MARBA-3410 file (N, C-alpha, C, O; in Angstrom, 1 decimal):
279
72.6,108.1,122.3,72.4,109.7,122.3,71.6,110.0,121.1,71.9,109.5,120.0 ~ 70.7,110.8,121.2,69.9,111.2,120.0,70.8,112.2,119.3,71.4,113.1,119.8 ~ 70.7,111.8,117.8,71.4,112.6,117.0,70.6,114.0,116.8,69.4,114.2,116.9 ~ 71.6,115.1,116.6,71.2,116.4,116.5,71.3,116.8,115.1,72.4,116.8,114.6 ~ 70.1,117.2,114.3,70.3,117.7,113.0,70.3,119.1,113.0,69.3,119.8,113.3
71.6,119.8,112.5,71.6,121.3,112.6,71.8,121.5,111.1,72.9,121.3,110.7 ~ 71.1,121.8,110.6,71.2,122.2,109.4,70.0,122.5,108.5,69.5,123.1,107.5 ~ 69.9,122.4,108.8,69.1,122.8,107.7,68.3,122.3,107.3,68.7,121.1,107.1 ~ 67.9,122.3,107.1,66.7,121.8,106.4,65.6,122.6,106.0,65.0,122.2,104.9 ~ 65.1,123.4,106.6,63.9,124.0,106.2,64.7,124.9,105.1,65.9,125.1,105.1
63.9,125.4,104.2,63.9,126.6,103.4,65.3,127.1,102.8,66.3,126.5,102.6 ~ 65.0,128.5,102.6,66.0,129.1,101.4,67.2,129.3,101.9,67.5,129.3,103.1 ~ 68.0,129.3,100.9,69.4,129.8,101.2,69.9,131.0,100.7,70.9,131.5,101.2 ~ 69.3,131.6,99.8,69.3,133.0,99.3,68.0,133.3,98.6,67.1,132.5,98.5 ~ 68.0,134.8,98.0,66.7,135.4,97.6,66.6,135.8,96.3,67.6,135.7,95.6
65.3,136.2,95.8,65.1,136.7,94.6,63.8,137.6,94.4,63.0,137.6,95.3 ~ 63.6,138.4,93.4,62.7,139.6,93.3,61.3,139.0,93.3,61.0,137.9,92.9 ~ 60.4,140.1,93.8,59.0,140.0,93.8,58.5,140.3,92.3,59.2,140.8,91.4 ~ 57.4,139.7,92.2,56.8,140.0,90.8,56.3,141.4,90.6,56.3,142.2,91.5 ~ 56.0,141.7,89.3,55.8,143.0,89.2,54.5,143.7,89.7,54.3,144.9,89.6
53.6,142.8,90.3,52.4,143.1,91.1,52.6,143.2,92.5,51.7,143.4,93.3 ~ 53.8,143.0,92.9,54.3,143.0,94.3,53.7,141.6,95.1,53.9,141.5,96.3 ~ 53.1,140.9,94.5,52.7,139.6,95.1,53.9,138.6,94.8,54.2,138.3,93.7 ~ 54.6,138.2,95.9,55.6,137.2,95.8,55.3,135.8,95.4,54.2,135.3,95.6 ~ 56.4,135.1,94.7,56.2,133.7,94.5,56.7,133.0,95.7,57.9,132.9,96.0
55.8,132.6,96.5,55.8,132.0,97.8,56.3,130.6,97.7,56.8,130.1,98.7 ~ 56.4,129.8,96.4,56.9,128.6,96.4,58.4,128.7,95.9,58.9,127.7,95.6 ~ 58.9,129.8,95.9,60.5,129.9,95.5,61.2,130.0,96.7,60.7,130.6,97.7 ~ 62.4,129.2,96.9,63.2,129.4,98.1,64.3,130.5,98.0,65.1,130.7,98.8 ~ 64.2,131.2,96.8,65.2,132.4,96.6,64.3,133.6,96.6,64.7,134.6,96.0
63.1,133.7,97.0,62.3,135.0,96.9,62.6,135.9,97.9,62.7,135.4,99.0 ~ 62.7,137.2,97.8,62.9,138.3,98.7,61.7,138.9,98.9,61.1,139.5,97.9 ~ 61.1,138.7,100.1,59.9,139.5,100.6,59.8,139.6,102.1,60.5,138.9,102.8 ~ 58.9,140.4,102.5,58.7,140.4,104.1,57.6,139.6,104.4,56.5,139.8,103.8 ~ 57.8,138.7,105.4,56.6,137.7,105.7,56.8,137.2,107.2,57.9,137.4,107.8
55.8,136.6,107.7,55.9,136.0,108.9,55.2,134.7,108.8,54.2,134.7,108.1 ~ 55.6,133.5,109.4,55.1,132.3,109.3,55.2,131.5,110.8,56.1,131.7,111.6 ~ 54.2,130.7,111.0,54.0,129.9,112.1,53.6,128.4,111.8,52.8,128.2,110.9 ~ 54.2,127.5,112.5,53.9,126.2,112.3,53.8,125.4,113.6,54.1,125.9,114.7 ~ 53.2,124.0,113.4,53.3,123.3,114.6,53.1,121.6,114.1,52.3,121.2,113.3
54.0,120.9,114.9,54.0,119.5,114.2,54.8,118.6,115.3,54.8,118.9,116.5 ~ 55.3,117.6,114.9,55.8,116.7,115.7,57.1,117.0,116.6,57.4,116.3,117.5 ~ 57.7,118.0,116.1,58.9,118.8,116.8,58.5,120.0,117.6,59.3,120.7,118.1 ~ 57.3,120.2,117.8,56.8,121.3,118.4,56.5,122.5,117.5,56.3,122.4,116.3 ~ 56.4,123.8,118.2,55.9,124.9,117.6,57.1,125.7,116.9,58.2,125.8,117.5
56.9,126.2,115.7,58.0,126.9,115.2,57.6,128.4,114.6,56.4,128.6,114.3 ~ 58.3,129.3,114.4,58.2,130.5,114.1,59.3,131.1,113.3,60.4,131.0,113.6 ~ 58.9,131.8,112.1,60.0,132.3,111.2,59.5,133.4,110.4,58.3,133.6,110.4 ~ 60.5,134.3,109.8,60.1,135.6,109.4,61.4,136.1,108.3,62.6,135.8,108.4 ~ 60.9,136.6,107.5,61.9,137.5,106.5,61.7,138.9,106.6,60.6,139.3,106.7
62.7,139.7,106.5,62.6,141.0,105.9,63.3,141.3,104.8,64.4,140.9,104.7 ~ 62.8,142.0,103.8,63.4,142.5,102.8,64.4,143.7,102.9,63.8,144.7,103.3 ~ 65.6,143.6,102.7,66.4,144.8,103.0,66.7,145.7,101.9,67.0,146.9,102.2 ~ 66.5,145.3,100.9,66.7,146.2,99.5,65.8,145.8,98.4,65.2,144.7,98.3 ~ 65.7,146.7,97.4,64.8,146.4,96.5,65.3,147.2,95.2,64.5,148.1,94.7
66.5,147.0,94.7,67.3,147.6,93.6,66.7,147.2,92.3,67.1,146.1,91.9 ~ 65.8,147.7,91.5,65.3,147.3,90.3,66.0,148.0,89.3,65.3,148.1,88.2 ~ 67.2,148.5,89.4,68.1,149.2,88.6,68.8,148.3,87.6,68.3,147.2,87.2 ~ 70.0,148.7,87.2,70.9,148.1,86.2,71.2,146.7,86.7,71.3,145.7,85.9 ~ 71.4,146.6,88.0,72.1,145.3,88.5,70.9,144.4,89.1,71.1,143.2,89.3
69.8,145.0,89.3,68.7,144.3,89.8,69.1,143.3,91.0,68.6,142.2,91.0 ~ 69.8,143.7,91.8,70.2,143.0,93.1,69.3,143.4,94.3,68.9,144.5,94.7 ~ 68.9,142.2,94.8,68.1,142.4,96.1,68.5,141.6,97.2,69.2,140.7,96.9 ~ 68.3,141.8,98.4,68.8,141.1,99.5,67.8,141.1,100.8,67.1,142.0,101.0 ~ 67.9,140.2,101.5,66.9,140.0,102.7,67.7,139.2,103.8,68.7,138.5,103.7
67.1,139.4,105.0,67.5,138.4,106.0,66.3,137.6,106.7,65.2,138.1,106.8 ~ 66.5,136.5,107.0,65.6,135.5,107.7,66.1,135.1,109.0,67.3,135.0,109.2 ~ 65.0,135.0,109.9,65.2,134.5,111.1,64.2,133.4,111.5,63.0,133.4,111.1 ~ 64.6,132.3,112.4,63.9,131.0,112.3,64.2,130.5,113.7,65.3,130.3,114.1 ~ 62.9,130.4,114.5,63.0,129.5,115.8,62.4,128.3,115.8,61.2,128.3,115.6
63.0,127.2,115.9,62.2,125.9,116.0,62.1,125.4,117.5,63.0,125.5,118.3 ~ 61.0,124.7,117.7,60.5,124.2,118.9,60.6,125.3,120.0,61.4,125.3,120.9 ~ 59.8,126.3,119.8,59.8,127.5,120.7,59.6,127.1,122.2,60.1,127.7,123.1 ~ 58.9,126.2,122.4,58.6,125.8,123.8,59.2,124.4,124.3,58.7,123.7,125.2 ~ 60.4,124.2,123.6,61.4,123.2,123.8,60.6,121.8,124.2,60.9,121.2,125.3
59.7,121.5,123.5,58.8,120.3,123.7,59.6,118.9,123.3,60.6,119.0,122.6 ~ 59.1,117.8,123.7,59.5,116.5,123.1,60.6,115.9,124.1,61.0,116.5,125.1 ~ 61.0,114.6,123.8,61.9,114.0,124.7,63.3,114.7,124.5,63.6,115.2,123.5 ~ 64.0,114.7,125.5,65.4,115.5,125.4,66.5,114.4,125.9,66.2,113.6,126.8 ~ 67.7,114.4,125.3,68.8,113.7,125.6,69.6,114.3,127.0,69.6,115.4,127.3
70.1,113.3,127.6,71.1,114.0,128.8,72.2,114.6,128.2,72.7,114.2,127.1 ~ 72.6,115.6,129.0,73.8,116.4,128.4,74.8,115.8,129.4,74.6,115.6,130.6 ~ 76.0,115.5,128.5,77.2,115.0,129.0,77.6,115.7,130.1,77.5,116.9,130.0 ~ 78.2,115.2,131.3,78.7,116.0,132.3,80.0,115.3,133.0,80.4,115.5,134.2 ~ 80.7,114.6,132.1,82.0,114.1,132.4,82.1,112.6,132.9,81.1,112.0,133.1
83.2,111.9,133.2,83.5,110.7,133.5,83.4,110.6,135.0,83.9,111.4,135.7 ~ 82.7,109.6,135.4,82.5,109.2,136.7,83.6,108.2,137.2,83.9,107.2,136.5 ~ 84.4,108.4,138.4,85.1,107.6,138.6,84.8,107.0,140.1,84.5,107.6,141.0 ~ 85.1,105.6,140.0,84.9,104.6,141.4,86.0,103.8,141.6,87.0,103.9,141.0 ~ 85.7,103.0,142.6,86.6,102.0,143.2,86.2,100.6,142.5,85.1,100.1,142.6
87.3,100.1,142.0,87.2,98.6,141.3,87.4,97.7,142.5,88.0,98.1,143.5 ~ 87.0,96.3,142.3,87.0,95.4,143.3,88.4,95.2,143.7,88.5,94.9,144.9 ~ 89.5,95.4,142.9,90.9,95.3,143.2,91.4,96.4,144.2,92.3,96.2,144.9 ~ 90.7,97.4,144.3,91.0,98.4,145.1,91.5,99.7,144.3,91.9,100.8,144.8 ~ 91.5,99.6,143.0,92.3,100.6,142.2,90.9,101.4,141.8,89.8,100.9,141.9
91.2,102.8,141.3,90.3,103.8,140.8,90.3,103.9,139.5,91.4,104.0,138.8 ~ 89.0,104.0,138.9,88.9,103.9,137.4,87.7,104.6,137.0,86.9,105.0,137.9 ~ 87.4,104.8,135.6,86.1,105.2,135.2,85.1,104.0,135.4,85.3,102.8,135.0 ~ 83.9,104.4,136.1,82.9,103.5,136.1,81.6,103.8,135.3,80.6,103.0,135.3 ~ 81.6,104.9,134.7,80.3,105.6,134.1,80.5,107.0,133.6,81.7,107.4,133.8
79.6,107.7,133.2,79.4,108.9,133.0,78.4,109.7,133.7,77.3,109.2,134.0 ~ 78.6,110.9,134.0,77.7,111.9,134.6,77.0,112.8,133.8,77.4,113.2,132.7 ~ 75.8,113.3,134.3,75.0,114.2,133.4,74.8,115.4,134.2,74.9,115.5,135.4 ~ 74.5,116.3,133.4,74.2,117.7,133.8,72.9,118.3,133.2,72.9,119.4,132.6 ~ 71.8,117.7,133.4,70.6,118.2,132.9,70.3,117.6,131.6,71.0,116.7,131.1
69.3,118.2,130.9,68.9,117.8,129.5,69.5,118.9,128.6,69.7,120.1,129.0 ~ 69.7,118.5,127.3,70.0,119.2,126.1,68.7,119.8,125.7,67.7,119.1,125.6 ~ 68.7,121.1,125.4,67.6,121.7,124.9,67.1,121.4,123.3,67.9,121.4,122.4 ~ 65.9,121.3,123.0,65.5,121.0,121.7,65.3,122.1,120.8,65.2,122.0,119.5 ~ 65.4,123.4,121.5,65.1,124.5,120.7,66.3,124.7,119.9,67.3,124.2,120.2
66.2,125.5,118.6,67.4,125.8,117.9,66.9,127.4,117.1,65.7,127.8,117.0 ~ 68.0,127.9,116.6,67.8,129.2,116.1,68.6,129.3,114.6,69.7,128.9,114.5 ~ 67.9,129.9,113.6,68.5,130.0,112.5,68.6,131.6,112.0,67.6,132.3,112.2 ~ 69.8,132.1,111.4,69.7,133.5,111.0,70.4,133.4,109.6,71.5,132.8,109.5 ~ 69.8,133.9,108.6,70.1,133.7,107.1,70.4,134.9,106.7,69.7,135.8,107.2
71.4,135.4,105.9,71.5,136.7,104.8,71.8,136.2,103.7,72.7,135.4,103.5 ~ 71.0,136.7,102.7,71.0,136.5,101.2,71.0,137.5,100.3,70.3,138.5,100.6 ~ 71.7,137.5,99.0,71.4,138.5,98.1,71.3,137.8,96.7,72.0,136.8,96.4 ~ 70.5,138.2,95.9,70.4,137.5,94.5,70.1,138.6,93.5,69.4,139.6,93.6 ~ 70.9,138.2,92.3,70.6,138.9,91.0,69.3,138.5,90.4,69.2,137.3,90.1
68.3,139.5,90.0,67.1,138.9,89.6,67.0,138.7,88.2,66.0,138.2,87.6 ~ 68.1,139.1,87.6,68.2,138.9,86.2,68.7,137.8,85.6,68.3,137.3,84.5 ~ 69.9,137.3,86.3,70.5,136.0,86.0,70.2,134.9,86.9,70.6,133.8,86.6 ~ 69.5,135.1,88.1,69.4,134.1,89.1,70.5,133.8,89.9,70.3,132.9,90.7 ~ 71.4,134.2,89.9,72.8,134.0,90.6,72.8,134.8,92.0,72.7,136.0,92.1
73.1,134.0,93.2,73.1,134.6,94.4,74.1,134.1,95.3,75.0,133.3,95.0 ~ 74.0,134.6,96.6,74.9,134.2,97.6,74.4,134.5,98.9,73.7,135.4,99.2 ~ 74.8,133.5,99.8,74.0,133.5,101.2,75.0,133.2,102.3,76.0,132.5,102.1 ~ 74.6,133.9,103.5,75.5,133.2,104.7,74.3,132.6,105.6,73.2,133.2,105.8 ~ 74.7,131.5,106.2,73.6,130.7,107.0,74.2,130.3,108.4,75.2,129.6,108.5
73.5,130.7,109.5,74.1,130.3,110.8,73.1,129.7,111.6,72.0,130.3,111.8 ~ 73.2,128.3,112.1,72.1,127.7,113.0,72.8,127.6,114.5,73.9,127.1,114.6 ~ 72.1,127.9,115.3,72.7,127.8,116.8,71.7,126.9,117.4,70.4,127.0,117.3 ~ 72.3,125.7,118.1,71.5,124.8,118.8,72.3,124.3,120.1,73.5,124.7,120.3 ~ 71.8,123.3,121.0,72.4,122.7,122.0,72.7,121.2,121.5,71.8,120.5,121.1
74.0,120.7,121.7,74.4,119.5,121.5,74.5,118.8,122.7,75.2,119.3,123.7 ~ 73.9,117.6,122.9,73.9,116.8,124.2,75.3,116.4,124.6,75.3,116.2,125.8 ~ 76.2,116.4,124.1,77.8,116.1,124.3,78.4,117.4,124.3,79.1,117.6,125.3 ~ 78.4,118.2,123.5,79.4,119.3,123.3,78.8,120.7,123.8,79.5,121.7,123.8 ~ 77.6,120.7,124.2,77.0,121.8,124.6,76.7,122.9,123.5,76.5,122.4,122.4
76.7,124.1,123.6,76.3,125.2,122.8,77.0,125.0,121.3,78.3,124.8,121.2 ~ 76.3,125.0,120.3,76.9,124.7,119.0,76.5,125.5,118.0,75.3,125.7,118.0 ~ 77.5,126.2,117.1,77.0,127.0,116.0,77.6,126.3,114.8,78.7,125.9,114.7 ~ 76.6,126.2,113.6,76.9,125.8,112.3,77.0,127.1,111.4,75.9,127.7,111.2 ~ 78.1,127.5,111.0,77.9,128.8,110.0,78.6,128.4,108.7,79.7,127.8,108.6
77.8,128.6,107.5,78.4,128.3,106.3,77.8,129.4,105.3,76.9,130.1,105.7 ~ 78.5,129.5,104.0,78.3,130.4,103.2,78.7,130.0,101.9,79.7,129.3,101.7 ~ 77.8,130.5,100.9,78.2,129.9,99.4,77.1,130.6,98.5,76.3,131.4,98.8 ~ 77.4,130.0,97.2,76.4,130.6,96.0,75.3,129.6,95.9,75.3,128.5,96.3 ~ 74.3,130.3,95.2,73.2,129.4,94.6,72.9,130.0,93.2,73.2,131.1,92.8
72.4,128.9,92.4,71.9,129.5,91.0,70.6,128.9,90.8,70.1,127.9,91.5 ~ 70.0,129.5,89.8,68.4,129.3,89.5,68.4,128.6,88.1,69.0,129.2,87.2 ~ 67.9,127.4,87.9,67.7,126.7,86.8,66.5,126.5,86.4,65.9,125.7,87.2 ~ 65.6,127.1,85.3,64.3,126.6,85.0,64.2,125.6,84.2,65.0,125.5,83.2 ~ 63.2,124.7,84.4,62.9,123.6,83.6,61.6,123.6,83.1,60.7,123.4,83.9
61.3,124.0,81.9,60.2,124.3,81.4,59.3,125.4,82.0,60.0,126.4,82.4 ~ 58.0,125.5,82.2,57.2,126.5,82.6,56.9,126.2,84.0,56.5,127.2,84.7 ~ 56.9,125.0,84.6,56.4,124.6,85.9,57.5,124.2,86.9,57.1,124.1,88.0 ~ 58.7,123.9,86.7,59.7,123.4,87.5,60.7,124.5,87.4,61.0,125.1,86.3 ~ 61.3,124.8,88.5,62.4,125.5,89.0,63.5,124.6,89.8,63.1,123.8,90.6
64.8,124.8,89.6,65.8,123.8,90.3,66.8,125.1,90.8,67.2,126.0,90.1 ~ 67.2,124.8,92.1,68.2,125.7,92.6,69.6,124.9,93.3,69.6,124.6,94.5 ~ 70.5,124.6,92.8,71.6,123.9,93.2,72.4,124.9,94.3,72.5,126.1,94.0 ~ 72.9,124.5,95.4,73.5,125.4,96.4,74.8,124.6,96.9,74.8,123.4,97.1 ~ 75.8,125.2,97.0,77.1,124.8,97.6,77.4,125.7,98.8,77.4,126.9,98.7
77.5,125.1,100.0,78.0,125.8,101.1,79.4,125.2,101.7,79.7,124.0,101.5 ~ 80.3,126.2,102.4,81.4,125.9,102.8,81.3,126.5,104.3,80.8,127.6,104.4 ~ 81.7,126.1,105.4,81.9,126.7,106.7,82.5,125.9,107.8,83.4,125.1,107.6 ~ 82.0,126.2,108.9,82.5,125.5,110.1,81.7,125.2,111.2,80.5,125.6,111.2 ~ 82.1,124.4,112.1,81.2,124.1,113.4,82.1,124.6,114.4,83.3,124.4,114.4
81.4,125.5,115.3,82.0,126.0,116.6,81.2,125.5,117.7,80.0,125.7,117.7 ~ 81.8,124.9,118.7,81.1,124.4,119.8,81.9,124.3,121.2,83.2,124.3,121.1 ~ 81.3,124.1,122.5,81.8,124.2,123.6,82.5,122.7,123.8,82.1,121.9,124.5 ~ 83.7,122.6,123.0,84.1,121.2,123.2,85.1,121.0,124.5,86.4,121.1,124.4 ~ 84.5,120.7,125.4,85.0,120.8,126.7,85.6,119.4,127.4,86.0,119.4,128.5
85.6,118.5,126.5,86.0,117.0,127.0,87.1,116.9,128.0,87.1,116.2,129.0 ~ 88.2,117.8,127.7,89.4,117.4,128.7,89.1,118.3,129.7,89.9,118.2,130.7 ~ 88.3,119.2,129.8,88.0,119.9,131.1,87.1,118.9,132.0,87.3,118.8,133.2 ~ 86.2,118.2,131.4,85.6,117.3,132.1,86.1,116.0,132.6,85.9,115.3,133.6 ~ 87.1,115.7,131.4,87.8,114.3,132.0,89.2,114.5,131.5,89.5,114.2,130.4
90.4,115.1,132.4,91.7,115.1,132.2,92.4,114.0,131.3,93.4,114.2,130.5 ~ 91.7,112.8,131.5,92.5,111.7,130.9,92.0,111.4,129.6,92.3,110.3,129.0 ~ 91.2,112.4,128.9,90.9,112.1,127.6,91.9,112.3,126.6,92.7,113.1,126.9 ~ 92.0,111.5,125.5,93.1,111.6,124.6,93.3,113.0,124.2,92.4,113.8,124.2 ~ 94.6,113.3,123.9,95.2,114.5,123.6,94.4,115.2,122.3,94.2,116.4,122.1
94.2,114.3,121.5,93.5,114.9,120.3,92.2,115.5,120.4,91.8,116.1,119.5 ~ 91.6,115.6,121.4,90.4,116.2,122.0,90.8,117.8,122.3,91.8,118.1,122.9 ~ 90.0,118.6,121.7,90.1,120.0,121.8,89.4,120.3,123.2,88.6,119.4,123.8 ~ 89.7,121.5,123.7,89.0,122.1,124.9,88.7,123.5,124.8,89.3,124.2,124.0 ~ 87.6,123.8,125.6,87.0,125.3,125.4,86.2,125.4,124.2,85.6,124.5,123.6
86.1,126.8,123.7,85.4,126.9,122.4,86.3,126.8,121.4,87.4,127.3,121.4 ~ 85.8,126.0,120.4,86.7,125.4,119.2,86.0,125.3,117.8,84.8,125.2,117.6 ~ 86.8,125.5,116.8,86.2,125.2,115.8,86.5,123.7,115.5,87.6,123.3,115.0 ~ 85.5,122.9,115.7,85.6,121.3,115.7,85.9,120.8,114.4,86.6,119.8,114.3 ~ 85.3,121.5,113.3,85.3,120.9,112.0,85.0,121.9,110.9,84.1,122.8,111.0
85.7,121.8,109.8,85.2,122.7,108.6,84.6,121.8,107.9,85.0,120.6,107.7 ~ 83.2,122.3,107.2,82.2,121.2,106.6,82.1,121.9,105.1,82.5,123.1,104.8 ~ 81.4,121.0,104.4,80.8,121.4,103.2,79.5,120.8,103.0,79.2,119.8,103.6 ~ 78.7,121.5,102.2,77.1,121.0,102.2,76.8,121.1,100.8,77.2,122.1,100.2 ~ 76.2,120.3,100.2,75.7,120.3,98.8,74.1,120.1,99.0,73.6,119.1,99.6
73.5,121.1,98.4,71.9,121.1,98.4,71.2,121.1,97.0,71.9,121.4,96.0 ~ 70.2,120.7,96.9,69.3,121.1,95.7,67.9,121.4,96.2,67.4,120.6,97.0 ~ 67.1,122.3,95.6,65.8,122.6,95.8,65.0,122.6,94.6,65.4,123.3,93.6 ~ 63.9,121.8,94.5,63.1,121.7,93.3,61.6,122.2,93.6,60.9,121.7,94.5 ~ 61.2,123.2,92.9,59.9,123.7,93.1,59.0,123.2,91.8,59.5,123.5,90.7
57.9,122.7,91.9,57.0,122.2,91.1,55.6,122.9,91.2,54.9,122.7,92.2 ~ 55.2,123.7,90.1,54.0,124.5,90.3,52.9,123.4,89.6,52.9,123.2,88.4 ~ 51.9,122.8,90.5,50.9,122.2,89.8,49.8,123.0,89.1,49.6,122.7,87.9 ~ 49.2,123.9,89.7,48.4,124.8,89.2,48.6,126.4,89.8,49.7,126.5,90.4 ~ 47.8,127.4,89.7,48.0,128.6,90.3,48.0,128.5,91.9,48.5,129.3,92.6
47.3,127.5,92.3,47.0,127.3,93.9,47.9,126.4,94.4,48.3,126.5,95.5 ~ 48.2,125.3,93.6,49.0,124.2,94.3,50.4,124.2,93.9,50.7,124.4,92.7 ~ 51.4,123.9,94.8,52.8,123.7,94.5,53.4,122.8,95.3,52.8,122.4,96.3 ~ 54.6,122.4,95.1,55.5,121.5,96.0,56.9,122.1,95.9,57.4,122.5,94.8 ~ 57.5,122.0,97.0,58.8,122.3,97.2,59.7,121.2,97.9,59.4,120.8,99.1
60.8,120.6,97.2,61.3,119.6,97.7,62.9,119.9,97.8,63.4,120.5,96.8 ~ 63.5,119.5,98.9,65.1,119.7,99.0,65.8,118.4,99.4,65.2,117.6,100.0 ~ 67.1,118.2,99.1,67.9,117.3,99.6,69.2,117.9,100.0,69.6,118.8,99.2 ~ 69.8,117.6,101.1,71.0,118.2,101.7,72.0,116.9,102.1,71.6,115.8,102.6 ~ 73.2,117.3,101.7,74.2,116.4,102.2,75.4,117.2,102.7,75.8,118.1,102.1
75.9,116.8,104.1,77.0,117.5,104.5,77.9,116.5,105.1,77.6,115.5,105.8 ~ 79.1,117.0,104.7,80.4,116.0,105.2,81.4,117.1,105.8,81.4,118.3,105.6 ~ 82.2,116.5,106.6,83.6,117.2,107.1,84.7,117.3,106.2,85.0,116.4,105.5 ~ 85.3,118.4,106.1,86.4,118.7,105.1,87.6,118.6,106.1,88.7,118.4,105.5 ~ 87.6,118.9,107.4,88.6,118.8,108.1,88.0,118.7,109.5,86.9,119.3,109.8
88.8,118.0,110.5,88.4,118.0,111.9,87.6,116.9,112.2,87.8,115.9,111.6 ~ 86.6,116.9,113.2,85.6,115.8,113.6,84.7,115.4,112.6,84.2,116.2,111.8 ~ 84.5,114.2,112.4,83.6,113.8,111.4,82.2,114.2,111.8,81.8,114.4,112.9 ~ 81.5,114.4,110.7,80.0,115.1,110.9,79.2,114.2,111.5,78.5,114.6,112.4 ~ 79.1,112.7,110.9,78.0,111.9,111.3,78.6,110.6,112.2,77.8,109.7,112.7
79.9,110.6,112.5,80.3,109.3,113.3,79.9,109.9,114.8,79.8,111.1,115.2 ~ 79.6,108.4,115.7,79.2,108.8,117.1,80.4,109.7,117.7,81.5,109.9,117.2 ~ 79.9,110.2,118.7,80.7,111.1,119.6,81.9,110.0,120.2,83.0,110.4,120.4 ~ 81.6,109.0,120.5,82.4,108.2,121.1,83.6,107.7,120.2,84.7,107.3,120.6 ~ 83.3,107.8,119.0,84.3,107.5,117.8,84.9,108.7,117.3,85.6,108.6,116.3
84.7,109.9,117.9,85.4,111.1,117.5,84.7,111.8,116.7,85.2,112.7,116.0 ~ 83.2,111.7,116.5,82.5,112.4,115.4,81.6,113.4,116.2,81.7,113.6,117.4 ~ 80.6,114.1,115.3,79.7,115.2,115.9,78.3,114.6,116.1,77.4,115.2,116.8 ~ 78.1,113.3,115.5,76.8,112.7,115.6,75.5,113.5,115.1,74.5,113.7,115.7 ~ 75.8,114.0,113.9,75.0,114.7,113.2,74.2,113.8,112.0,74.7,112.7,111.5
73.1,114.3,111.5,72.6,113.5,110.3,73.4,114.1,108.9,73.3,115.2,108.5 ~ 74.1,113.2,108.1,74.6,113.6,107.0,73.7,114.2,105.8,73.8,115.2,105.1 ~ 72.7,113.3,105.8,71.6,113.5,104.9,70.3,114.0,105.3,69.9,113.8,106.5 ~ 69.5,114.6,104.6,68.3,115.1,105.0,67.4,115.5,103.8,67.9,116.2,102.9 ~ 66.2,115.0,103.8,65.3,115.1,102.7,63.9,115.8,103.2,63.3,115.4,104.2
63.5,116.9,102.5,62.3,117.6,102.8,61.3,117.8,101.7,61.6,118.2,100.6 ~ 60.2,117.6,102.0,59.3,118.2,101.0,58.1,118.9,101.7,57.8,118.5,102.8 ~ 57.4,119.8,101.0,56.2,120.5,101.5,55.4,120.6,100.3,55.9,120.8,99.2 ~ 54.0,120.5,100.6,52.9,120.8,99.5,52.2,121.8,100.0,51.9,121.7,101.2 ~ 51.9,122.8,99.3,51.3,124.1,99.7,50.0,124.4,99.0,49.8,124.1,97.8
49.1,125.1,99.6,48.0,125.8,98.8,47.7,127.2,99.0,47.4,127.5,100.2 ~ 47.9,128.0,98.1,47.8,129.4,98.1,46.3,129.9,98.4,45.5,129.9,97.5 ~ 46.2,130.4,99.7,44.7,130.9,100.0,44.6,132.1,99.2,43.6,132.3,98.5 ~ 45.5,133.0,99.1,45.3,134.3,98.3,47.0,134.4,97.7,47.9,133.6,97.9 ~ 47.2,135.5,97.1,48.6,135.7,96.6,49.7,135.9,97.6,50.9,135.8,97.4
49.0,136.3,98.9,50.1,136.6,100.0,49.8,135.5,101.0,50.4,135.7,102.0 ~ 49.1,134.6,101.0,48.8,133.7,102.2,48.9,132.2,101.7,48.3,131.9,100.7 ~ 49.5,131.4,102.4,49.4,129.9,102.0,49.5,129.1,103.3,49.8,129.7,104.3 ~ 49.1,127.8,103.1,49.2,126.8,104.1,50.2,125.6,103.5,50.2,125.3,102.4 ~ 50.9,125.1,104.3,51.8,124.2,103.7,51.8,123.1,104.8,51.5,123.3,106.0
52.1,121.9,104.3,52.2,120.7,105.0,53.6,120.2,104.7,54.0,120.3,103.5 ~ 54.4,119.7,105.7,55.8,119.3,105.5,56.0,117.9,106.1,55.4,117.4,107.0 ~ 57.1,117.3,105.3,57.7,116.1,105.7,59.3,116.3,105.6,59.7,116.7,104.5 ~ 60.0,116.0,106.7,61.4,115.9,106.8,61.8,114.5,107.5,61.1,113.9,108.4 ~ 63.1,114.1,106.8,63.6,113.0,107.7,64.6,113.4,108.7,65.3,112.6,109.3
64.5,114.6,108.9,65.2,115.1,110.4,64.5,114.5,111.6,63.3,114.3,111.6 ~ 65.3,114.3,112.5,64.9,113.7,113.9,64.1,112.5,113.6,62.9,112.5,114.2 ~ 64.3,111.5,113.0,63.7,110.3,112.8,62.3,110.6,112.1,61.3,109.9,112.4 ~ 62.1,111.5,111.2,60.8,111.8,110.4,60.0,112.7,111.2,59.4,112.4,112.3 ~ 59.9,113.9,110.7,59.1,114.9,111.2,57.9,115.6,110.3,58.0,115.7,109.1
56.9,116.0,111.1,55.7,116.4,110.2,55.2,117.8,110.8,55.2,117.9,112.0 ~ 54.9,118.7,110.1,54.3,119.9,110.5,53.4,120.6,109.6,53.4,120.3,108.4 ~ 52.5,121.4,110.1,51.6,122.4,109.2,52.0,123.8,109.4,52.1,124.2,110.6 ~ 52.1,124.7,108.4,52.4,125.8,108.5,51.6,127.0,107.7,51.1,126.8,106.6 ~ 51.7,128.0,108.4,50.8,129.0,107.7,51.8,130.4,107.5,52.5,130.8,108.4
51.7,131.0,106.3,52.6,132.1,105.9,51.8,133.2,105.5,50.8,133.0,104.7 ~ 52.1,134.4,106.0,51.5,135.5,105.5,52.6,136.6,105.0,53.5,137.0,105.7 ~ 52.4,137.0,103.6,53.3,138.1,103.1,52.9,139.4,103.2,51.7,139.6,102.9 ~ 53.6,140.4,103.6,53.2,141.9,103.9,53.3,142.6,102.5,53.0,143.8,102.4
END
């Protein structure tokens, strides 16, 4: 069964302020500005956008924004069969027992992300809530919702680092016992909080020149309680990728437009090209 990576991987966990000339730092994963972006690659077409909700430049210098992202808009690529229950049949000795599994169509490759974040532009400390919605081949509709703090650490004039810690849960249609009443009692049924999870991330932005920059990220996710994050489904896990590395190299066409090329270890290595426009 194909592993589903929900998490993320792309981009920002919270946000930060615009420069004085209103031209955003488009290489920062904690920037707050209104923009639209579109991309295409090995995992299909993607669309994302952010809306700046506030611009408080007063004593507290707090800003907030909300980001929406849709991956694989047209649901392209090979798809995994959706689990439809255990198939029973007649054994040679005349007894009845499981002889295989049934399927009920294909799991969608499309996913959605909604993220809210707020950042103090004086000290670089922020907080965000991140929610990803996707289709799991075994459990059906799946939501991964996490929240946590982010900090900004400058390293010289060219490099910025953002460590992030998230804690949250996995909600899914864990309907195993409905499909197979003989499944062990340890399995839950219906809509269920399958696991509580924790995610540690770090972003690094390296500005080569005024036009060229790189943004790299590393993520590690593990279960705190409940189903294992990365074990196979048949071993009681969620069958997700525990680690993900992503890097993008960008060229600024103007102060408010750029083109990026991406590489991600998600879904057995993915590549895409993206265009972004800030308003």
